[in-house]
C-alpha positions in Angstrom: 49.4 16.0 1.8 50.7 12.4 1.5 49.3 10.7 -1.6 48.9 6.9 -1.4 51.2 4.7 -3.4 48.2 3.1 -5.0 47.2 6.5 -6.5 50.8 7.2 -7.5 51.0 3.9 -9.5 48.2 5.2 -11.8 49.8 6.7 -14.8 48.5 9.9 -16.4 45.7 9.5 -19.0 47.7 11.1 -21.8 44.7 11.3 -24.2 43.3 13.9 -21.9 46.3 16.2 -22.6 45.4 16.0 -26.2 41.8 16.6 -25.4 42.6 19.7 -23.5 44.7 21.0 -26.4 41.9 20.1 -28.8 39.4 22.0 -26.7 41.6 25.0 -26.7 42.1 24.9 -30.4 38.4 24.5 -30.9 37.7 27.7 -29.0 40.3 29.5 -31.1 38.9 28.4 -34.5 35.2 28.1 -33.6 34.1 31.0 -35.8 36.3 30.1 -38.8 35.6 27.9 -41.7 37.8 25.2 -40.3 36.5 24.2 -36.9 38.1 21.2 -35.1 37.0 17.8 -36.1 37.1 15.5 -33.1 38.3 12.0 -33.9 40.0 11.5 -30.6 37.2 10.3 -28.3 35.7 6.9 -28.3 32.1 8.0 -27.8 29.2 7.4 -30.3 27.7 10.5 -31.8 24.4 8.8 -31.4 22.5 9.2 -28.1 19.9 7.0 -26.5 17.0 6.3 -28.8 13.5 7.7 -28.1 12.0 4.8 -26.2 15.0 4.8 -23.8 14.7 8.5 -23.2 10.9 8.1 -22.6 11.4 5.2 -20.2 13.8 7.4 -18.1 11.3 10.2 -17.9 8.5 7.8 -17.1 10.6 6.3 -14.3 11.2 9.8 -12.8 7.5 10.7 -13.2 6.5 7.5 -11.4 8.9 8.0 -8.6 11.0 4.9 -9.5 14.2 6.5 -8.3 15.0 4.6 -5.1 17.7 2.0 -4.6 17.6 -1.2 -6.5 19.1 -4.5 -5.3 22.9 -4.4 -5.6 22.8 -7.0 -8.4 20.4 -4.9 -10.4 16.8 -4.9 -11.4 15.6 -8.5 -12.0 13.8 -7.6 -15.3 16.9 -6.0 -16.6 19.1 -9.0 -15.8 16.5 -11.2 -17.6 16.4 -8.9 -20.6 20.1 -9.1 -21.0 20.0 -12.9 -20.6 17.4 -13.1 -23.4 19.5 -10.8 -25.6 22.5 -13.1 -25.3 20.3 -15.9 -26.6 18.7 -14.1 -29.5 21.8 -12.1 -30.6 24.7 -14.4 -29.9 23.1 -17.8 -29.5 24.5 -18.4 -26.0 22.4 -19.3 -23.0 23.3 -17.1 -20.0 21.1 -17.4 -16.9 20.0 -14.1 -15.5 21.3 -15.3 -12.1 24.9 -14.9 -13.5 24.4 -11.3 -14.6 25.5 -8.4 -12.3 24.4 -4.9 -13.2 27.0 -2.3 -12.5 27.7 1.5 -12.7 29.3 1.2 -16.2 31.9 -1.2 -17.4 34.4 0.6 -15.2 32.6 -0.5 -12.1 32.3 -4.0 -13.5 36.1 -4.2 -14.1 36.7 -2.8 -10.6 34.5 -5.3 -8.9 36.0 -8.2 -10.9 39.5 -7.2 -10.1 38.8 -6.6 -6.4 37.1 -10.0 -6.2 39.8 -12.0 -7.9 43.2 -10.3 -7.7 45.4 -10.3 -4.6 48.5 -8.2 -3.9 51.3 -9.4 -6.2 49.1 -11.2 -8.7 50.0 -10.7 -12.3 47.5 -10.3 -15.1 48.6 -10.8 -18.7 47.4 -8.3 -21.2 48.1 -7.4 -24.8 50.2 -4.4 -25.8 48.4 -2.3 -27.1 45.3 -2.3 -25.0 43.0 0.2 -23.2 45.0 1.9 -20.5 42.3 2.0 -17.8 42.1 -1.8 -17.8 45.6 -2.2 -16.5 45.0 0.5 -13.9 42.0 -1.5 -12.5 44.5 -4.3 -12.0 46.9 -1.9 -10.3 44.2 -0.5 -8.0 43.5 -4.1 -6.8 47.3 -4.3 -6.0 48.0 -6.6 -8.9 50.4 -6.1 -11.7 49.5 -5.8 -15.4 52.1 -7.6 -17.6 51.9 -6.1 -21.1 52.8 -8.6 -23.8 53.9 -7.1 -27.2 51.6 -8.2 -30.1 51.9 -7.9 -33.8 49.6 -7.2 -36.8 49.9 -10.9 -37.7 48.2 -11.7 -34.3 45.6 -9.0 -34.9 47.2 -7.1 -32.0 45.8 -9.7 -29.6 47.4 -12.3 -27.3 48.0 -15.8 -28.6 47.9 -19.0 -26.6 51.6 -19.6 -27.2 52.4 -16.1 -25.8 50.2 -16.7 -22.8 51.8 -20.0 -22.0 55.3 -18.6 -22.5 54.6 -15.6 -20.2 52.9 -17.5 -17.5 54.8 -17.5 -14.3 54.5 -18.4 -10.6 52.6 -15.1 -9.8 50.3 -15.1 -12.9 46.6 -15.0 -12.0 45.1 -14.9 -15.5 44.5 -12.8 -18.6 42.5 -9.7 -19.3 41.5 -9.5 -22.9 39.3 -7.2 -25.0 37.5 -8.3 -28.2 36.9 -6.2 -30.2 39.8 -4.1 -28.8 40.3 -0.5 -28.1 42.5 0.9 -29.7 42.6 -1.4 -32.7 39.0 -2.5 -33.3 40.3 -6.0 -33.9 38.9 -9.2 -32.3 40.6 -12.4 -31.2 40.1 -15.2 -33.7 37.6 -17.5 -32.0 39.8 -20.6 -32.3 42.7 -18.7 -30.8 40.5 -17.5 -28.0 39.5 -21.0 -27.2 43.2 -22.1 -27.1 44.0 -19.1 -24.8 41.2 -20.1 -22.4 42.4 -23.7 -22.4 45.9 -22.6 -21.4 44.5 -20.4 -18.6 42.0 -23.1 -17.4 44.8 -25.7 -17.3 46.8 -23.5 -14.9 43.9 -22.7 -12.7 43.8 -19.1 -13.8 41.0 -16.7 -14.7 39.9 -15.4 -18.1 38.4 -11.9 -18.0 37.3 -10.5 -21.3 36.1 -7.0 -22.1 33.2 -7.3 -24.6 31.9 -3.8 -24.5 32.2 -3.4 -28.3 30.9 -6.9 -29.1 27.5 -5.5 -30.2 29.4 -3.5 -32.8 30.9 -6.4 -34.6 31.0 -6.0 -38.3 32.3 -9.5 -39.3 30.4 -12.7 -38.7 33.7 -14.5 -38.2 34.3 -12.6 -35.0 30.9 -11.5 -33.7 30.7 -14.3 -31.0 30.7 -14.0 -27.2 33.5 -15.7 -25.3 30.7 -16.9 -22.9 30.1 -19.8 -25.3 33.5 -21.2 -24.1 32.2 -22.1 -20.6 30.7 -20.9 -17.4 34.1 -19.9 -16.0 34.5 -17.0 -18.5 34.1 -13.6 -16.9 32.7 -11.1 -19.4 32.5 -7.3 -18.9 29.9 -5.4 -21.0 28.3 -2.0 -21.1 25.3 0.0 -22.3 27.7 2.7 -23.5 28.8 1.7 -27.0 26.2 -0.5 -28.8 23.4 0.9 -26.8 24.7 4.6 -27.0 24.3 5.3 -23.3 27.7 6.6 -22.4 26.9 9.2 -19.7 24.2 7.0 -18.1 27.0 4.9 -16.6 25.5 1.4 -16.8 27.1 -1.9 -17.5 27.2 -5.5 -16.4 29.2 -8.6 -15.6 28.6 -12.2 -16.5 30.3 -14.4 -13.9 30.2 -18.0 -12.6 27.4 -18.6 -10.1 29.8 -19.0 -7.2 31.1 -15.5 -7.8 27.7 -13.7 -7.7 27.4 -13.5 -3.9 31.0 -12.2 -3.6 30.3 -9.4 -6.1 27.0 -8.7 -4.4 28.8 -8.1 -1.1 31.4 -5.9 -2.7 28.7 -3.9 -4.7 26.6 -3.4 -1.6 29.5 -1.8 0.2 31.2 0.1 -2.6 28.4 1.2 -4.9 25.0 0.3 -3.3 23.6 -0.1 -6.8 23.8 1.3 -10.3 21.6 4.3 -11.2 18.0 3.3 -10.8 16.8 5.7 -13.6 19.4 4.3 -16.0 18.4 0.7 -15.2 14.7 1.5 -15.8 15.6 3.3 -19.1 17.8 0.4 -20.2 14.8 -2.0 -20.2 13.6 -0.1 -23.3 16.9 -0.9 -25.1 15.5 -4.4 -25.7 12.2 -3.4 -27.2 11.9 -4.4 -30.9 11.7 -0.8 -32.0 14.9 0.1 -30.2 16.8 -3.0 -31.4 15.9 -2.1 -35.0 17.4 1.4 -34.5 20.5 0.0 -32.9 21.0 -2.3 -35.9 20.6 0.7 -38.2 23.2 2.5 -36.3 25.6 -0.5 -36.4 25.3 -0.5 -40.1 26.1 3.2 -40.1 29.3 2.5 -38.1 30.3 -0.2 -40.6 29.7 2.2 -43.5 32.0 4.8 -41.8 34.7 2.1 -41.3 34.4 1.0 -44.9 35.0 4.6 -46.1 37.6 5.7 -43.6 40.1 2.8 -43.5 40.8 2.8 -47.3 41.0 6.6 -47.2 43.7 6.5 -44.4 45.6 3.9 -46.3 45.7 6.1 -49.4 47.1 8.9 -47.3 50.0 6.7 -46.1 48.5 6.3 -42.6 48.5 2.6 -42.9 46.0 0.5 -40.9 47.8 -2.9 -40.8 44.8 -4.8 -39.6 41.3 -3.8 -40.7 39.1 -3.4 -37.7 36.3 -5.9 -37.5 34.3 -4.1 -34.8 34.0 -1.0 -32.6 34.8 2.3 -34.2 38.5 2.8 -34.2 41.4 2.8 -36.7 44.9 2.0 -35.4 47.1 3.7 -38.0 50.9 3.6 -38.5 52.1 7.2 -38.9 55.8 6.4 -39.3 56.0 7.4 -42.9 54.2 10.7 -42.3 56.4 11.5 -39.3 59.5 10.9 -41.4 58.2 13.1 -44.2 57.2 15.9 -41.8 60.3 15.7 -39.6 58.3 14.6 -36.5 59.6 12.4 -33.8 56.7 10.1 -33.1 52.9 9.7 -32.9 52.7 12.1 -30.0 54.2 14.9 -32.0 52.1 13.8 -35.1 48.8 14.1 -33.1 49.6 17.7 -32.0 50.7 18.6 -35.5 47.5 17.2 -37.0 45.6 19.4 -34.5 47.6 22.5 -35.4 47.8 22.2 -39.1 44.6 20.2 -40.1 42.4 21.0 -37.1 41.8 17.3 -36.7 42.0 15.8 -33.1 43.3 12.3 -32.9 44.9 10.1 -30.1 48.6 9.3 -30.0 49.5 5.7 -29.1 51.3 6.5 -25.9 48.4 5.6 -23.6 47.9 2.1 -25.0 51.2 0.5 -24.2 55.0 0.8 -24.7 56.1 -1.6 -27.5 55.3 0.1 -30.8 52.8 2.7 -29.7 55.1 5.6 -30.7 54.4 4.6 -34.3 50.7 4.5 -34.0 47.8 6.9 -33.7 44.1 6.0 -33.0 41.3 7.5 -35.0 37.7 7.3 -33.7 35.1 6.9 -36.4 32.3 7.5 -33.9 31.4 10.6 -35.8 29.3 11.5 -38.8 30.3 10.6 -42.3 30.5 14.3 -43.2 32.9 14.9 -40.4 35.1 11.9 -41.5 35.1 13.2 -45.0 36.2 16.6 -43.8 39.0 15.1 -41.7 40.3 13.1 -44.7 40.2 16.2 -46.9 42.2 18.2 -44.4 44.7 15.5 -43.7 45.3 15.1 -47.4 45.8 18.8 -47.9 48.3 18.8 -45.1 50.2 15.6 -45.9 50.1 15.8 -49.7 49.9 19.5 -50.6 
């Protein structure tokens, strides 16, 4: 069977190889006193709070399961609009909000609407691998630009200007970022957008972890910079609804009918039950619970990052959001005689029964030096992981 060139351009998702090995190891040691601790998946251990679950069941019981408009339920679009005002102090009309089947569908729709064959999109290295594949699926080309710890592993305006070429269409950023958990400095983000705007380009920004910001300096939406910003968001991370597959886009008014036409043909609509349930996310009781959980994620970060540093797994930039640690394992690899972070991840699984993610998926520049830890797990599990890593690395 002939496979399309489009499909062949999509690189393997290497983290899944680690996940398969972790699952196999978990089965082998399930009945021992050292079960696998999974710090490799970026999924909150919290699930949807009670009001959200109850709203889903109520929608099913009431028969509210038929198609919604392609742009999403009007009350949900308005609830998101109101949340931007109360949480981030930015006014976003509900008419600019497009409900999608997760942030993945949001990125796909945005790329299909804005990228033509041969267009280049500038992205930081490291960055979430699927983002560049959405660009590739739209027949564009993701141009990864190496970043440094001094730049918080984010693009700078100077680097964007220097990399801009005749085929550049715009930038795709993420703040906070996966895998680093670091955000773009607001002043630098403004300068980046000015560079892009001056060249007639597009600024797309993945803000799915914005609700999980832990530092007031960075917890601001890029939407405050102007109505030409295109923001991707999701109910998965802050709202703990990963498997419900619900997200949204905020776009310029002129782009809404274009996305509506694409969504009608490609998706029809996002899950009706998930949309009905998501309305309960914005109830005061739910928001109190989400803020309690955000504080728990911060507490985990505050424990885990110093503990990694003490083990010699240095985190060069403390994450200000999300639930990740981007740690340099170079010294540990040298001590253990390992080649790179790929080998280190498998060795950690074998010897410490701790599953982590090697840097290979996230770029090519320095990713062989880094591993990503997810702190989206209980404090007890994080403490167990640190104890095991210490026993392995410093016997």
